[in-house]
C-alpha positions as CSV (number, residue, x, y, z in Angstrom):
1,M,1.2,-29.6,13.4
2,L,1.2,-26.2,15.1
3,T,4.2,-25.4,17.3
4,A,3.7,-24.2,20.9
5,E,5.1,-20.8,20.0
6,Y,2.7,-20.5,17.1
7,K,-0.3,-21.5,19.3
8,C,0.8,-18.9,21.8
9,R,0.9,-16.2,19.2
10,L,-2.4,-17.3,17.8
11,Q,-4.0,-17.1,21.2
12,R,-2.6,-13.6,21.9
13,T,-4.0,-12.4,18.6
14,K,-7.4,-13.7,19.3
15,N,-7.5,-11.9,22.6
16,R,-6.5,-8.6,20.9
17,R,-8.7,-9.1,17.8
18,K,-11.9,-7.4,19.0
19,H,-10.0,-4.5,20.5
20,L,-8.1,-3.8,17.2
21,Q,-11.2,-4.2,15.1
22,R,-13.2,-1.8,17.3
23,A,-10.4,0.8,17.3
24,A,-10.0,0.5,13.5
25,G,-13.7,0.7,12.9
26,I,-13.9,-2.8,11.4
27,N,-17.0,-4.9,11.9
28,S,-15.8,-8.5,12.7
29,S,-18.8,-10.0,10.9
30,H,-18.3,-8.0,7.7
31,E,-16.2,-9.4,4.9
32,F,-14.7,-7.8,1.8
33,V,-16.3,-8.9,-1.4
34,C,-14.6,-6.8,-4.0
35,S,-11.2,-5.2,-4.5
36,M,-8.9,-3.2,-6.8
37,I,-5.2,-4.2,-6.8
38,S,-2.7,-2.0,-8.5
39,C,0.6,-3.9,-8.5
40,M,2.5,-2.2,-11.2
41,A,6.0,-2.7,-12.5
42,C,7.5,-0.8,-15.4
43,T,10.0,-2.5,-17.7
44,I,12.2,0.5,-17.2
45,R,13.1,1.0,-13.6
46,I,12.4,4.5,-12.3
47,V,13.2,4.3,-9.9
48,G,16.2,1.3,24.4
49,V,14.3,-0.3,27.0
50,L,12.1,-3.3,26.1
51,A,8.9,-4.0,28.1
52,A,7.7,-7.5,28.6
53,I,4.1,-8.2,29.4
54,V,2.1,-11.4,29.8
55,L,-1.1,-12.2,27.9
56,T,-3.0,-15.5,28.4
57,G,0.1,-17.1,29.9
58,C,2.4,-16.2,27.0
59,A,5.3,-13.8,27.3
60,T,5.7,-11.3,24.6
61,T,8.0,-8.3,24.0
62,F,6.7,-5.0,22.8
63,D,8.9,-2.5,21.0
64,Q,9.8,0.5,23.1
65,D,7.6,2.8,21.0
66,G,4.5,0.6,21.5
67,A,4.6,-1.5,18.3
68,I,2.9,-4.8,18.6
69,A,4.9,-6.3,15.7
70,V,8.1,-5.3,13.9
71,A,9.2,-6.9,10.6
72,P,12.1,-6.1,8.2
73,Y,11.4,-4.9,4.7
74,H,13.4,-4.3,1.6
75,V,12.8,-2.3,-1.6
76,D,12.6,-4.5,-4.7
77,S,13.9,-3.7,-8.2
78,S,10.6,-2.0,-9.1
79,G,10.7,0.3,-6.1
80,R,8.0,-1.4,-4.0
81,I,8.2,-2.1,-0.2
82,V,8.4,-5.8,0.4
83,V,7.9,-7.3,3.9
84,E,8.3,-10.9,5.1
85,A,5.0,-12.7,6.0
86,S,4.1,-16.3,6.8
87,I,1.0,-18.4,5.8
88,N,-0.4,-20.9,8.3
89,G,2.8,-20.7,10.3
90,I,5.0,-21.4,7.2
91,G,7.4,-18.9,5.7
92,P,8.7,-16.3,5.4
93,F,7.4,-15.2,2.0
94,D,7.7,-11.9,0.2
95,F,4.6,-9.7,0.2
96,A,4.5,-6.2,-1.2
97,V,2.8,-3.6,1.0
98,D,0.0,-2.3,-1.3
99,T,-2.2,0.7,-0.2
100,G,-3.6,0.6,-3.7
101,A,-5.2,-2.8,-3.0
102,S,-8.3,-3.1,-0.9
103,I,-7.8,-6.9,-0.4
104,T,-4.8,-9.0,0.4
105,A,-3.8,-11.5,-2.3
106,V,-1.6,-14.6,-2.8
107,F,0.0,-15.4,-6.2
108,R,-0.3,-18.7,-7.9
109,D,3.2,-20.2,-7.2
110,L,2.8,-19.8,-3.4
111,R,-0.7,-21.2,-3.5
112,E,0.7,-24.3,-5.3
113,E,3.7,-24.6,-3.0
114,L,1.5,-24.6,0.1
115,A,-1.3,-26.6,-1.6
116,L,-3.9,-24.0,-0.3
117,D,-7.5,-24.7,-0.9
118,H,-10.0,-22.2,-2.2
119,H,-13.6,-21.6,-1.3
120,P,-15.6,-23.6,-3.8
121,S,-18.4,-21.0,-4.2
122,E,-16.9,-17.7,-3.2
123,S,-15.0,-15.2,-5.4
124,V,-14.1,-11.5,-5.6
125,V,-13.6,-9.1,-8.4
126,I,-10.1,-7.8,-8.6
127,R,-10.1,-4.4,-10.3
128,G,-6.5,-4.0,-11.6
129,V,-4.7,-1.2,-13.3
130,L,-5.5,-2.4,-16.8
131,S,-8.4,-4.8,-16.4
132,S,-10.7,-6.5,-14.0
133,K,-11.3,-10.2,-13.2
134,S,-13.2,-12.5,-10.9
135,V,-10.9,-14.6,-8.8
136,P,-11.4,-17.2,-6.0
137,L,-10.9,-16.8,-2.3
138,L,-8.4,-19.0,-0.4
139,V,-9.0,-20.9,2.8
140,L,-6.2,-19.9,5.3
141,R,-5.8,-20.5,9.0
142,S,-3.7,-17.4,9.5
143,L,-1.3,-14.8,7.9
144,E,1.5,-13.6,10.1
145,V,3.7,-10.5,9.9
146,G,6.3,-10.3,12.7
147,D,4.6,-11.4,15.9
148,E,1.1,-10.4,14.7
149,V,-1.3,-13.1,13.5
150,W,-4.3,-12.4,11.3
151,V,-6.7,-15.3,12.0
152,E,-8.7,-16.8,9.2
153,P,-8.3,-14.0,6.7
154,R,-10.1,-13.9,3.4
155,V,-7.4,-13.7,0.8
156,A,-7.7,-13.6,-3.0
157,L,-5.9,-15.9,-5.3
158,I,-4.3,-14.3,-8.4
159,S,-3.4,-17.0,-10.8
160,D,-2.2,-14.8,-13.7
161,T,1.6,-14.3,-14.0
162,T,3.0,-11.1,-15.3
163,A,6.1,-9.0,-14.7
164,A,4.3,-7.2,-11.9
165,D,4.5,-10.1,-9.6
166,Q,8.1,-11.2,-10.3
167,G,9.9,-11.9,-7.1
168,L,6.7,-11.6,-5.0
169,D,4.5,-14.2,-3.3
170,G,1.6,-11.8,-2.7
171,V,0.4,-8.4,-1.6
172,L,-0.7,-7.0,1.8
173,G,-3.8,-4.9,1.1
174,N,-5.7,-2.3,3.1
175,D,-7.9,-5.0,4.7
176,F,-4.8,-6.1,6.6
177,L,-3.1,-2.7,6.9
178,R,-5.9,-0.7,8.3
179,R,-6.2,-3.0,11.3
180,Y,-3.2,-1.0,12.6
181,A,-1.3,2.2,12.4
182,V,1.6,1.3,10.2
183,G,5.0,2.9,10.6
184,F,7.9,2.6,8.1
185,S,11.5,3.3,9.2
186,N,13.8,4.0,6.4
187,R,16.8,4.1,8.8
188,D,16.0,0.7,10.4
189,Q,14.4,-0.8,7.3
190,V,11.5,-2.2,9.3
191,I,7.8,-1.9,9.3
192,R,6.0,-1.4,12.7
193,L,2.4,-2.3,13.4
194,Y,0.8,-0.3,16.2
195,P,-2.6,-0.4,17.9
196,P,-4.6,1.9,15.6
197,D,-5.5,4.3,18.4
198,L,-1.8,4.7,19.5
199,A,-0.7,6.9,16.6
200,S,-3.8,9.0,16.7
201,R,-2.9,10.1,20.3
202,R,0.7,11.0,19.6
203,S,2.2,14.3,18.7
204,Y,4.5,14.1,15.7
205,K,6.6,17.2,15.9
206,G,8.8,17.7,12.8
207,W,6.5,15.5,10.7
208,A,4.2,16.7,8.0
209,S,0.5,15.6,8.4
210,V,-1.2,14.9,5.1
211,P,-5.0,14.4,5.2
212,L,-6.2,11.2,3.5
213,E,-9.6,11.1,1.7
214,L,-11.3,7.7,1.7
215,F,-12.6,6.2,-1.5
216,A,-14.6,2.9,-1.5
217,V,-14.2,1.1,-4.7
218,D,-17.4,-0.9,-4.1
219,P,-19.8,-1.1,-1.1
220,G,-18.4,-3.1,1.8
221,V,-14.7,-3.2,0.8
222,A,-11.7,-1.6,2.6
223,A,-11.2,1.9,1.3
224,L,-8.4,3.3,-0.8
225,Y,-6.9,6.7,0.0
226,F,-6.3,9.9,-1.9
227,F,-4.5,13.1,-1.0
228,E,-4.0,16.4,-2.7
229,V,-0.7,17.2,-4.4
230,V,0.7,20.0,-6.5
231,I,2.6,18.9,-9.6
232,N,4.5,21.7,-11.4
233,G,2.1,24.3,-9.9
234,K,-1.1,22.4,-10.7
235,K,-3.3,21.0,-7.9
236,L,-4.9,17.5,-8.3
237,P,-5.9,14.5,-6.3
238,A,-3.5,11.5,-6.1
239,L,-4.0,7.9,-5.1
240,F,-1.7,6.8,-2.4
241,D,-0.4,3.5,-3.8
242,L,2.6,1.8,-2.3
243,G,1.9,-1.2,-4.6
244,A,2.8,0.9,-7.6
245,G,6.4,0.9,-8.8
246,L,5.9,4.2,-10.6
247,N,3.9,7.3,-10.8
248,M,1.0,7.9,-13.2
249,L,-1.2,10.6,-14.7
250,N,-4.5,10.2,-16.5
251,W,-5.0,12.0,-19.8
252,P,-7.0,15.0,-18.3
253,A,-4.0,15.6,-16.0
254,A,-1.5,15.1,-18.8
255,R,-3.2,17.6,-21.0
256,R,-3.0,20.3,-18.3
257,F,0.8,19.9,-18.7
258,G,0.5,20.2,-22.5
259,I,1.1,16.5,-23.1
260,E,-0.6,14.7,-25.9
261,P,-0.3,11.1,-27.1
262,E,3.0,10.6,-28.9
263,K,2.9,9.7,-32.6
264,F,5.0,6.7,-32.1
265,R,4.3,4.6,-29.0
266,R,7.2,3.8,-26.7
267,K,8.4,0.3,-26.4
268,D,8.3,0.6,-22.6
269,S,5.3,-0.9,-20.9
270,I,3.3,-1.0,-17.7
271,E,2.6,-4.4,-16.2
272,G,-0.6,-5.0,-14.2
273,V,-1.7,-8.1,-12.4
274,F,-3.5,-9.4,-15.5
275,D,-2.2,-7.5,-18.5
276,S,0.3,-5.0,-19.8
277,A,0.0,-1.7,-21.7
278,R,2.3,0.5,-23.7
279,I,3.3,3.8,-22.2
280,N,2.0,6.6,-24.5
281,A,3.8,9.5,-23.0
282,R,5.6,10.7,-19.9
283,L,6.2,13.8,-17.8
284,N,9.8,14.2,-16.6
285,G,11.5,16.4,-14.1
286,A,8.3,17.2,-12.1
287,L,8.2,19.1,-8.9
288,V,5.7,17.5,-6.5
289,T,4.6,19.2,-3.2
290,T,2.1,18.6,-0.4
291,N,2.0,19.9,3.2
292,N,5.7,20.9,3.5
293,I,6.9,17.8,1.6
294,T,8.8,18.3,-1.6
295,W,9.9,15.8,-4.2
296,R,12.0,17.0,-7.1
297,N,12.7,15.6,-10.6
298,E,9.9,13.0,-10.5
299,A,8.7,11.1,-13.5
300,F,5.0,10.3,-14.4
301,M,3.8,7.8,-16.9
302,I,0.7,8.2,-19.1
303,A,-1.0,5.2,-20.6
304,D,-4.5,4.0,-21.4
305,V,-5.5,2.2,-18.3
306,E,-8.7,1.1,-16.6
307,V,-7.8,2.1,-13.1
308,F,-8.8,5.8,-13.4
309,A,-12.4,4.8,-14.5
310,T,-12.6,2.4,-11.5
311,L,-11.7,5.3,-9.3
312,N,-14.2,7.6,-11.0
313,R,-11.3,9.8,-12.0
314,D,-11.3,9.3,-15.8
315,D,-13.0,12.6,-16.7
316,Y,-10.9,15.1,-14.6
317,P,-7.2,15.3,-13.6
318,A,-5.8,12.7,-11.3
319,A,-2.5,11.0,-10.4
320,I,-1.2,7.8,-8.8
321,L,1.8,8.2,-6.5
322,G,3.9,5.1,-6.1
323,A,6.2,3.7,-3.5
324,G,9.3,5.5,-4.9
325,L,8.3,8.8,-3.3
326,F,8.3,7.3,0.2
327,T,11.1,4.7,0.4
328,Q,13.7,7.3,1.4
329,R,11.6,8.7,4.2
330,D,10.1,7.6,7.6
331,F,6.3,7.7,7.5
332,V,3.3,6.5,9.4
333,I,-0.1,5.7,8.1
334,D,-2.7,6.7,10.7
335,F,-5.8,5.0,9.4
336,L,-7.9,5.9,12.4
337,R,-7.5,9.7,11.8
338,N,-7.2,9.4,8.0
339,R,-3.8,11.0,7.8
340,L,-0.3,10.2,6.4
341,L,2.5,11.4,8.7
342,V,5.8,12.0,6.9
343,R,9.1,13.0,8.5
344,V,10.4,16.0,6.7
345,D,13.8,17.6,6.4
346,M,14.2,21.0,8.0
347,D,15.1,22.6,4.7
348,E,11.8,21.6,3.3
349,I,10.1,23.7,6.1
350,D,12.5,26.5,6.7
351,S,14.3,27.3,3.5
352,P,12.7,30.0,1.2
353,R,11.4,28.7,-2.1
354,T,12.3,30.2,-5.4
355,E,9.6,31.5,-7.6
356,S,9.8,28.4,-9.8
357,D,9.4,26.2,-6.6
358,T,6.3,27.9,-5.4
359,P,3.1,25.8,-6.0
360,R,0.3,27.7,-7.7
361,D,-2.9,26.9,-9.5
362,R,-3.4,27.7,-13.2
C-alpha cells in the first residue's frame, strides 16, 4: 500500500516530468534498448534560507540553491560514489552513480528481496567492461532518490554476481542522471539534483569547465561522455566513468608511454559485471591535467578488455577515468550544455608550473 507521503511525491514528479524531459532533450515516448555498464572494482584498492512551495496540494521544500532533491552519498571501498535510492517506495538501497552506464540496473539480490517481476518479452544488451550479455528488463512502479521520483523506469536486471557489485544493490545510469543537472558536494557528502536548465544558466566562477563529447553506444540509448585529458604530456580522449573504481588505458595509449605486456601477468585482476580479467601492466605516478584541473601521482591499469572496442577506441589511444579522480572535489555535471564543472584550488590556476608539469604533445 502506498503511503500518503509517497503518493504526494509521486504526483509532484508526474507534474514535473514533461518539463524535465523537455529541458533535458528526452523524448517521453522513447525507450532505451541497449546499454554499456562499466562497474569495475580492482582486487587491489587504488584508491541558509529554505523556500517552501506548493504543488498539486503537496508542500515541498527546495534546497536554497534550487535543488529539487538532495541525497547523502558515501565512497565505497572501491572508490565509487554510492547514493541511497528506493524502489517502489521501499528502501533505502545502495546504488553506485555510474556515468559509464547508459542504463540503470538492479542486481540479483535486490530483485529477489523485492520479488520484482521482469518483462517477459523485453531485454537489453549490457555491454560491460569485459564482455556483453542480453539481460531482462524489470517492471517497476518507481525509483526514488531523495524527494525525486522516477515513474515507471525501464531498469535492467543483472543476475551475475562478481566482486564488482559487492556491497551494491544497483547502479544509476545516464538514463536517470541526464534528466537533471547533477551536483556533488565533497564537503557535505551529498548529491543534488537540479532542473537541467538551472545549471546551464548559472555562472560558476572559480570552477573549471570541461567540455563533454557525447558518444552513443547504440542508436536510441542515453549517451556516454568523453573529455580530453593530458597524461604525462600526451593528449588523449578519456571516458568519464564514475562507475569505475580505477583508471584504465588501452594498449595504443600504453604503448605511447613505452609500456608493453609484462612477461609474467600480475595476480591482480579487474572485475566487470560479468567476468574478470588479469591486469597485464600499469602506469604509475601519472600527471593528469585538463582545463586547469591537475591530478598527480595517478595510476592506470592496462588489461585486455572489450570496452574499448565497444567505444570504437580500440585502434587509437584512449583512457577511462574513474571516480577516484573526483571524490575529493565538488563538481556538477551539466548535461544540457555538455560540460563538467569542477571546483579547482587556486594554486591549480595561479601557481606557475615547472617544466615537468607543463602538458605537451609528443
